[in-house]
C-alpha positions in Angstrom: 22.4 -28.7 -29.1 19.0 -28.1 -26.8 16.4 -30.8 -27.8 15.3 -34.1 -27.5 14.9 -37.4 -29.9 11.9 -39.0 -29.9 12.7 -42.6 -30.4 10.9 -46.2 -30.3 11.6 -49.7 -30.2 10.4 -50.5 -33.4 7.3 -48.6 -36.4 4.0 -48.4 -35.6 5.0 -47.6 -31.1 3.6 -44.0 -32.0 6.4 -41.6 -32.7 4.3 -39.1 -34.8 1.9 -38.9 -32.6 4.4 -38.3 -29.4 6.3 -35.6 -31.7 3.2 -33.6 -33.0 1.9 -33.8 -30.0 5.0 -32.6 -28.2 5.7 -29.6 -30.7 1.9 -28.9 -30.1 2.4 -28.3 -26.9 5.9 -26.7 -26.4 4.6 -24.1 -29.6 1.2 -23.0 -27.3 3.8 -22.7 -24.8 5.8 -19.9 -27.0 9.2 -22.5 -26.8 11.2 -21.6 -29.9 10.9 -24.9 -31.8 12.6 -26.7 -35.3 11.5 -30.3 -36.4 13.7 -33.1 -37.7 13.7 -36.8 -39.1 16.2 -39.0 -38.8 16.8 -40.9 -42.5 15.1 -40.6 -45.6 11.5 -40.3 -45.1 9.5 -37.7 -46.5 6.3 -37.4 -45.3 6.6 -37.4 -41.3 8.5 -34.1 -41.8 5.4 -32.7 -44.4 4.0 -33.0 -40.7 6.3 -31.3 -39.1 5.5 -28.4 -41.7 2.1 -28.5 -40.5 2.2 -28.2 -36.8 5.0 -25.6 -36.8 4.9 -23.7 -40.0 8.2 -23.6 -40.2 10.6 -25.8 -41.8 11.7 -29.7 -40.8 14.6 -31.5 -42.4 16.5 -34.7 -42.3 19.3 -36.0 -40.5 21.1 -38.5 -42.4 24.3 -40.3 -41.5 24.0 -41.9 -44.4 24.1 -39.4 -46.8 26.1 -37.0 -44.9 29.1 -37.7 -42.7 28.8 -36.6 -38.6 30.2 -33.7 -38.3 28.4 -32.2 -41.5 25.1 -33.7 -40.0 25.8 -32.0 -36.8 26.3 -28.8 -38.4 23.1 -29.0 -40.6 21.1 -29.7 -37.4 22.5 -26.7 -35.4 22.4 -24.3 -38.7 18.8 -25.6 -39.1 18.1 -25.2 -35.1 19.4 -21.3 -35.3 17.9 -20.3 -38.4 14.5 -21.8 -37.6 13.9 -21.2 -34.0 17.3 -18.3 -32.9 19.7 -19.7 -30.6 17.9 -20.6 -27.7 15.5 -22.9 -29.9 14.9 -26.3 -28.9 15.0 -29.2 -31.6 12.7 -32.3 -31.2 14.0 -35.3 -33.7 12.2 -37.4 -34.6 13.8 -41.2 -34.7 12.7 -43.7 -37.7 12.1 -47.2 -37.2 13.3 -49.4 -33.7 15.7 -47.3 -32.1 18.8 -49.5 -32.9 17.6 -50.2 -36.5 20.5 -49.2 -39.8 22.1 -50.4 -42.2 21.2 -54.3 -43.5 19.1 -54.5 -40.4 22.6 -55.7 -38.9 24.1 -52.4 -38.4 23.4 -49.3 -36.3 24.5 -46.4 -38.7 22.6 -44.7 -39.6 20.0 -45.4 -37.2 17.7 -43.5 -34.4 20.7 -44.1 -31.6 23.8 -42.6 -34.3 21.8 -39.7 -35.0 21.3 -39.0 -30.9 25.4 -39.9 -30.7 26.4 -37.6 -33.1 24.1 -34.6 -32.1 24.1 -35.5 -28.1 20.7 -35.6 -27.4 18.9 -37.5 -24.9 17.0 -39.9 -26.0 13.0 -40.8 -25.0 12.0 -44.0 -25.9 8.1 -44.0 -26.8 6.6 -47.6 -25.8 3.4 -48.8 -26.9 1.6 -49.8 -23.7 -1.7 -51.7 -25.2 -1.6 -55.0 -23.6 1.0 -55.4 -21.4 2.4 -54.0 -17.9 5.3 -55.0 -15.5 6.3 -56.4 -19.0 7.6 -53.4 -20.4 9.6 -52.6 -17.6 11.6 -56.0 -19.1 11.2 -54.3 -22.3 12.7 -50.9 -21.4 15.8 -52.4 -19.7 16.7 -54.7 -22.2 17.0 -51.1 -23.9 18.8 -49.2 -21.6 21.4 -52.1 -21.4 21.7 -52.5 -25.3 24.7 -51.3 -27.2 25.5 -52.2 -30.8 27.8 -54.8 -31.5 30.4 -52.9 -32.4 29.9 -50.1 -30.2 30.8 -50.7 -26.8 31.5 -48.3 -24.2 29.0 -45.7 -26.5 26.1 -45.5 -24.7 22.5 -45.5 -25.3 21.3 -42.1 -24.2 18.1 -43.1 -23.5 16.9 -40.8 -21.0 12.6 -40.5 -20.5 10.2 -43.1 -21.3 6.4 -42.1 -22.9 4.2 -44.8 -23.0 1.5 -44.5 -25.7 -2.1 -46.3 -25.6 -2.3 -46.1 -21.6 -5.1 -45.0 -19.5 -3.8 -42.9 -16.7 -4.4 -45.0 -13.7 -2.3 -47.5 -15.5 0.6 -45.2 -16.3 0.7 -44.0 -12.3 1.0 -47.7 -11.4 4.1 -48.2 -14.5 6.0 -44.7 -13.3 6.5 -46.0 -9.9 7.3 -49.2 -10.2 10.1 -48.0 -13.6 11.6 -45.4 -11.7 11.9 -47.5 -8.7 14.0 -50.2 -10.8 15.5 -48.7 -13.5 17.6 -45.7 -14.1 15.1 -43.7 -16.1 12.2 -40.7 -16.1 9.1 -41.4 -16.8 7.6 -38.2 -18.6 4.1 -38.6 -19.4 1.4 -40.9 -22.0 -0.3 -40.9 -24.8 -4.3 -41.8 -23.7 -6.0 -44.0 -26.4 -7.7 -42.1 -29.0 -10.4 -43.4 -31.4 -10.7 -40.0 -33.1 -7.4 -39.6 -33.9 -6.5 -41.7 -37.2 -3.8 -41.4 -39.2 -4.1 -44.1 -41.9 -0.9 -45.3 -44.0 -0.3 -46.3 -47.1 2.1 -48.4 -49.5 4.5 -45.2 -49.0 3.5 -44.7 -45.5 1.5 -42.3 -44.0 -1.2 -40.1 -46.3 -0.4 -36.7 -47.0 -0.9 -34.4 -44.3 -3.2 -32.7 -46.8 -5.3 -35.2 -47.5 -6.5 -35.2 -44.0 -9.6 -33.3 -43.2 -9.1 -30.6 -41.2 -5.6 -32.0 -39.8 -4.7 -28.5 -37.8 -7.6 -29.2 -35.7 -6.6 -32.4 -35.0 -3.6 -31.3 -33.6 -4.4 -28.6 -31.7 -6.9 -31.2 -30.1 -4.2 -33.7 -29.6 -1.4 -30.6 -28.0 -4.7 -29.9 -25.7 -4.6 -33.4 -24.6 -0.8 -33.6 -24.5 -0.6 -31.1 -22.3 -2.2 -32.5 -19.5 -1.0 -36.0 -20.0 3.0 -35.5 -21.2 5.3 -34.2 -18.7 6.6 -31.5 -21.1 8.4 -29.4 -18.1 10.5 -32.4 -17.7 11.0 -33.3 -21.2 11.9 -29.6 -22.0 14.5 -29.2 -18.5 16.1 -32.8 -19.8 16.8 -31.8 -23.2 18.5 -28.6 -21.6 21.0 -30.6 -20.1 24.5 -30.3 -21.5 25.2 -33.5 -23.4 28.6 -33.7 -25.3 28.5 -35.1 -28.9 30.1 -38.5 -29.6 32.3 -36.9 -32.0 33.8 -33.3 -32.7 31.3 -30.5 -33.0 31.0 -28.7 -36.5 29.5 -25.1 -36.9 27.5 -23.4 -39.3 24.8 -21.8 -37.0 24.9 -18.6 -38.8 20.9 -17.3 -39.8 20.8 -17.6 -43.8 19.8 -14.1 -45.4 16.6 -14.2 -47.3 17.3 -13.4 -51.2 15.0 -10.8 -52.6 14.7 -12.1 -56.0 13.6 -15.8 -54.7 10.1 -14.7 -55.4 8.2 -18.0 -56.6 5.6 -18.7 -59.7 3.8 -20.7 -57.3 3.5 -21.3 -53.5 6.7 -22.6 -51.6 5.9 -25.1 -49.1 8.8 -24.5 -47.2 7.9 -22.1 -45.3 11.8 -21.3 -44.2 13.7 -20.3 -46.7 16.1 -23.4 -47.7 18.7 -20.9 -49.5 21.6 -21.2 -47.1 24.9 -18.4 -46.5 27.4 -17.9 -49.1 24.9 -18.4 -52.3 25.8 -17.0 -55.6 22.9 -14.9 -57.4 20.5 -16.7 -59.2 21.6 -17.2 -62.2 19.1 -19.6 -63.8 15.2 -20.3 -63.0 14.5 -23.8 -62.1 10.9 -25.5 -62.2 10.4 -27.4 -59.2 6.9 -29.7 -59.5 4.7 -29.3 -56.4 1.5 -30.5 -56.2 -0.6 -33.5 -54.7 1.7 -35.8 -57.1 4.7 -34.5 -56.3 5.7 -33.2 -52.7 8.7 -35.4 -52.4 11.7 -33.5 -52.0 14.4 -33.1 -48.9 14.8 -29.5 -48.3 19.0 -29.6 -48.6 18.8 -30.5 -52.1 16.9 -27.2 -52.6 19.0 -25.4 -50.7 22.0 -27.1 -52.8 20.4 -26.0 -56.4 19.9 -21.9 -54.5 23.4 -22.4 -53.7 24.3 -23.2 -57.6 22.2 -20.0 -58.3 19.1 -21.6 -58.5 15.8 -19.0 -59.0 13.0 -21.7 -57.5 9.8 -21.7 -59.3 7.0 -24.1 -57.8 3.9 -25.2 -60.4 2.2 -27.8 -60.7 1.8 -31.3 -63.7 -2.0 -31.4 -62.1 -3.0 -27.7 -62.6 -1.1 -25.1 -64.7 -0.9 -25.4 -68.3 2.6 -24.8 -69.1 6.4 -24.1 -67.4 6.5 -21.1 -66.0 8.1 -18.2 -67.7 11.8 -18.1 -68.7 12.2 -21.8 -67.5 15.9 -23.4 -67.8 15.4 -26.7 -65.6 12.8 -28.5 -64.1 12.9 -30.8 -61.2 10.5 -33.0 -60.9 10.4 -35.1 -57.5 8.8 -37.9 -56.0 5.5 -38.2 -55.0 2.0 -40.2 -56.1 1.5 -40.1 -59.2 0.2 -43.1 -59.4 -2.7 -41.7 -57.2 -3.3 -39.2 -59.9 -2.5 -40.6 -62.9 -6.1 -39.5 -64.3 -5.8 -35.3 -63.4 -1.8 -35.9 -64.8 -3.2 -37.6 -68.4 -6.0 -35.0 -68.8 -3.8 -32.2 -68.7 -2.3 -32.7 -72.3 -1.0 -29.6 -72.9 1.3 -30.2 -69.8 2.5 -32.7 -70.8 3.7 -32.0 -74.3 5.4 -28.7 -72.8 7.6 -31.0 -70.6 8.3 -33.2 -73.5 9.0 -30.2 -75.7 11.5 -29.4 -73.2 13.2 -32.5 -73.2 13.5 -32.6 -76.9 14.5 -29.1 -77.0 17.3 -29.7 -74.8 16.7 -28.6 -71.3 17.9 -29.7 -68.2 15.5 -32.0 -66.3 16.4 -34.1 -63.3 13.6 -37.2 -62.3 13.3 -39.2 -59.0 11.0 -41.6 -59.0 7.5 -40.2 -59.0 8.9 -37.9 -61.3 10.3 -40.6 -63.4 7.2 -42.3 -64.2 5.3 -39.2 -65.2 8.3 -39.3 -68.2 7.3 -42.7 -69.3 5.0 -43.2 -71.8 2.7 -44.7 -69.8 1.7 -45.2 -66.1 -0.6 -47.6 -64.3 -3.1 -45.5 -62.2 -3.8 -46.8 -58.5 -7.6 -47.9 -59.8 -5.2 -50.5 -62.5 -5.9 -48.4 -65.4 -3.6 -47.3 -68.0 -2.9 -43.3 -69.1 -0.8 -41.4 -71.6 2.2 -39.8 -69.7 4.5 -37.5 -70.8 6.4 -39.8 -73.0 10.3 -38.1 -72.8 11.4 -42.1 -72.1 9.6 -45.5 -73.5 8.3 -47.5 -71.0 4.9 -48.2 -69.0 4.8 -47.5 -65.4 3.3 -50.9 -63.6 3.1 -52.3 -59.9 3.8 -55.0 -58.3 2.7 -56.7 -55.3 5.9 -55.7 -53.1 8.4 -53.5 -52.8 10.5 -53.4 -56.0 13.3 -51.8 -54.2 13.9 -50.7 -50.7 16.6 -48.8 -48.9 20.2 -47.2 -49.1 22.3 -46.9 -51.9 24.9 -45.5 -54.2 24.5 -44.4 -57.1 27.7 -44.5 -59.4 28.5 -44.0 -63.2 31.0 -46.3 -65.2 31.7 -43.6 -67.8 31.6 -39.5 -68.0 28.4 -38.0 -67.8 26.5 -34.2 -67.4 26.0 -34.4 -64.2 28.5 -37.2 -62.8 31.6 -38.7 -64.0 32.9 -41.7 -64.1 34.2 -43.1 -61.1 32.4 -40.6 -58.9 29.4 -41.4 -56.4 26.1 -39.9 -55.2 24.1 -41.1 -51.8 20.4 -42.1 -52.6 17.1 -44.0 -51.4 15.0 -46.2 -53.0 11.5 -47.2 -52.0 8.6 -47.9 -54.7 6.3 -50.8 -55.8 6.0 -48.9 -59.1 8.6 -50.4 -61.7 9.2 -49.8 -65.8 9.0 -52.7 -68.3 12.1 -50.5 -70.0 14.5 -50.2 -66.6 17.2 -51.8 -67.4 17.6 -50.6 -70.7 20.4 -47.4 -71.6 21.2 -47.6 -67.9 23.9 -45.1 -67.6 24.3 -45.5 -64.0 24.5 -48.3 -61.3 23.1 -48.9 -57.5 25.1 -50.8 -55.4 23.5 -51.4 -51.9 26.3 -50.3 -49.0 27.0 -54.0 -48.2 28.0 -54.4 -52.0 26.9 -57.6 -52.3 23.7 -56.3 -55.1 23.4 -53.8 -57.7 21.2 -53.2 -60.4 21.2 -50.6 -63.5 19.8 -47.4 -62.2 19.1 -44.4 -63.9 18.5 -43.4 -67.5 19.5 -40.4 -69.9 18.5 -38.7 -72.7 19.6 -35.1 -74.2 19.6 -33.6 -70.9 17.0 -35.3 -68.8 18.2 -37.7 -65.9 15.4 -39.7 -64.7 15.2 -42.9 -62.4 13.6 -44.3 -59.2 16.5 -43.3 -57.0 16.0 -40.5 -54.8 19.6 -38.8 -55.0 20.8 -36.8 -51.6 22.6 -33.5 -53.9 24.9 -32.6 -50.6 26.9 -35.7 -50.6 28.1 -35.2 -54.5 28.3 -31.0 -55.1 29.6 -31.8 -58.0 26.7 -33.3 -59.3 25.0 -29.4 -58.5 26.8 -27.7 -60.0 27.4 -29.4 -63.4 23.7 -29.5 -63.5 23.5 -25.5 -62.7 26.3 -25.3 -65.2 23.9 -27.1 -67.8 21.2 -25.0 -67.0 22.7 -22.0 -67.7 24.3 -23.6 -70.7 20.7 -23.8 -72.0 19.1 -20.6 -70.7 22.3 -18.9 -73.5 21.3 -21.4 -75.8 17.5 -20.0 -75.8 18.8 -16.7 -76.4 20.5 -17.6 -79.0 18.0 -18.6 -80.8 15.5 -16.1 -80.6 18.1 -13.4 -81.9 18.7 -15.7 -84.7 14.7 -15.7 -84.7 14.7 -11.8 -84.2 17.4 -11.4 -87.0 15.3 -13.7 -89.4 12.2 -11.7 -89.0 13.8 -8.9 -89.6 15.3 -9.8 -92.9 11.8 -10.9 -94.4 10.6 -7.4 -93.2 
């Protein structure tokens, strides 16, 4: 595929600013674009969507094998940008940082290998000069211990927080001494301040006039980035590290995919060969719940779901004729007071769970289903009350990183011995977490595990963010339960109408 991967020596080097600016410049130049994020991060793709107004998706080599990662990237690029499209992939953490901090598996480096893309290293130049050449040389010479001979694919460098004069000096020295191209710089911009919070960057909608800021950023970087050199670098033919996968046919839009609330994913996630919608799935989407993998939504649609978006904050009830419910992650702790104030919605969801509606709830969605939640303000608020327990904050990460979720028994959605890949990242925990857990989370090294996921009737909830394509049977069974629930509802309606007729 045509494109580049934007990487860095470490987090905080300026990858996101470089990617947003590059996307803004290339979009203004009329280049057909698609954006991607390495790893399981939810927030960076939200920024990509705000800039491009098209879908961004995660590329994760822990969640999927290499051929499926490559097929996903090629299909998304074709769907979003067309056959001549250009992909911009944002890396994760440091370039070689992967599983457990000791492996390059799951790293930006591995994604560059899988896709056959050149990597451009964003180097923070603040407080240094010639020493930056030593840092870059180290990255050029390094290869993971078990991957000798595979190369590192670093082909370019962008300097962050340097001025034009210093950049000219660095470019002359580095290109004379190292086999790498200097592709521009990002000047220090005091007016561009994207804050972070406990789960990463603040959400795009929380930044005043984000589009205006990005437009200004694009104008600035049009002057300081060698965007033509970046395009030329990304157009060069490079072999991917493993056999090619394909999935680039353009997806057909479904005329039935009309959402009850605005779909935040501008490009339809519906895939090829998807079944005609056979059940209506309510998906929570608002300020409190907005963390969803595009491929999870695609998998649900392929299983027959018609996605209907609603807000647990602003709406009073679920969408009409709802057969199932998806409560994703997000920041319910920041909106605990608003969620608590909407008692009608809390009661609606509690009754739906009691009635047997299939519900999947992950992390923030799980916190919402508890009896109570400690808000970011320290106050404790009533929630939906589907599960016993209180969501409480800790001062450090409770769990962080990749896991595999497995079941020790046959459940509704996961059978004994089956696994689904997932990720955890949360400060909040539940006071009754280990009670009635029906699954177990295991770290990739196998050295640590803990209880995960609680079940009640057809509700499955817990802190893990599950990646559904890693276990297609999980999604298929959820769809079957939603259809069964729909049939049960219809049966009850028929019985109730018959009772009314008898009374008449």
